C-alpha positions in Angstrom: 15.2 -30.6 -12.5 11.8 -31.2 -10.8 9.7 -28.6 -9.0 9.8 -28.6 -5.2 6.3 -29.3 -4.0 6.7 -27.4 -0.7 3.0 -27.0 -0.3 2.5 -30.7 0.4 4.6 -30.3 3.6 3.8 -28.7 6.9 4.9 -25.2 7.7 7.2 -26.6 10.4 8.8 -29.0 7.8 9.3 -26.1 5.4 10.8 -24.0 8.1 13.2 -26.6 9.2 14.3 -27.2 5.6 14.8 -23.5 5.1 16.9 -23.1 8.2 18.9 -26.2 7.3 19.6 -24.6 3.9 21.4 -21.8 5.7 23.9 -24.3 7.0 24.2 -26.2 3.7 27.0 -24.0 2.4 30.3 -23.4 4.2 30.4 -19.7 3.1 27.1 -19.0 4.9 28.5 -20.8 8.0 31.6 -18.8 7.8 29.6 -15.5 7.5 27.5 -16.4 10.5 30.6 -17.4 12.6 32.3 -14.1 11.7 29.2 -12.1 12.6 29.0 -13.8 16.0 32.8 -13.4 16.5 32.7 -9.6 16.0 29.3 -9.1 17.7 28.6 -6.0 15.8 27.5 -4.8 12.4 30.0 -5.0 9.5 30.0 -3.7 6.0 32.7 -4.4 3.6 35.1 -6.6 5.5 33.4 -9.9 4.8 35.1 -10.1 1.4 38.5 -10.0 3.0 37.5 -12.2 5.9 35.8 -15.0 3.9 38.0 -14.8 0.8 35.2 -14.9 -1.8 34.2 -12.4 -4.4 31.8 -9.5 -3.5 29.0 -10.8 -5.7 29.3 -14.3 -4.1 29.3 -12.8 -0.5 26.3 -10.7 -1.5 24.4 -13.7 -2.7 25.0 -15.6 0.6 24.1 -12.5 2.6 20.9 -12.2 0.7 19.9 -15.8 1.5 20.7 -15.4 5.2 18.7 -12.2 5.3 15.8 -13.7 3.4 15.7 -16.4 6.1 15.8 -13.8 8.8 19.0 -15.0 10.4 20.7 -11.7 9.8 19.5 -8.2 9.3 21.0 -5.2 7.5 21.0 -1.5 7.7 22.0 1.0 5.1 24.9 3.3 6.0 25.8 5.6 3.2 26.5 3.4 0.1 27.1 0.3 2.3 24.8 -2.2 3.9 25.9 -3.3 7.3 24.9 -6.8 8.7 24.5 -8.4 12.1 22.8 -11.5 13.5 19.0 -11.0 14.1 18.9 -12.2 17.7 15.1 -12.8 17.8 15.1 -14.9 14.7 18.3 -16.7 15.7 16.5 -17.8 18.9 13.5 -18.9 16.9 15.7 -21.0 14.6 17.5 -22.6 17.6 14.3 -23.6 19.2 12.8 -25.0 16.0 16.0 -26.9 15.1 16.4 -28.2 18.7 12.9 -29.6 18.8 13.6 -31.4 15.5 17.1 -32.7 16.5 16.1 -33.7 20.0 13.8 -36.5 18.7 14.7 -39.9 20.0 14.2 -43.3 18.3 11.4 -45.0 20.2 12.3 -48.6 19.4 15.9 -49.5 18.5 14.9 -53.2 18.2 12.9 -53.0 15.0 15.5 -51.4 12.8 17.8 -53.0 10.2 
């Protein structure tokens, strides 16, 4: 598989692609939906709620945290997660600007 040449794209393009990756797997979407639904930090209940193995959930949580969409805090031997409100707003603004683009001329298209 080829190497992704992210350096040839703008920071904005790379940011949009990274945010889009968060929604590219239904497990990450389900995790985010659950975090919004409960509106608080959760620790171990994601495995039961989502129905995937703990290592799989951990991998998806790691991706979401790396993107900054969620944050985690250590409580004993558990890490509790919640939506990072500041970064969520940044993501919404970035994606809205991208998705709100309009086609200038509809006449010159196939």
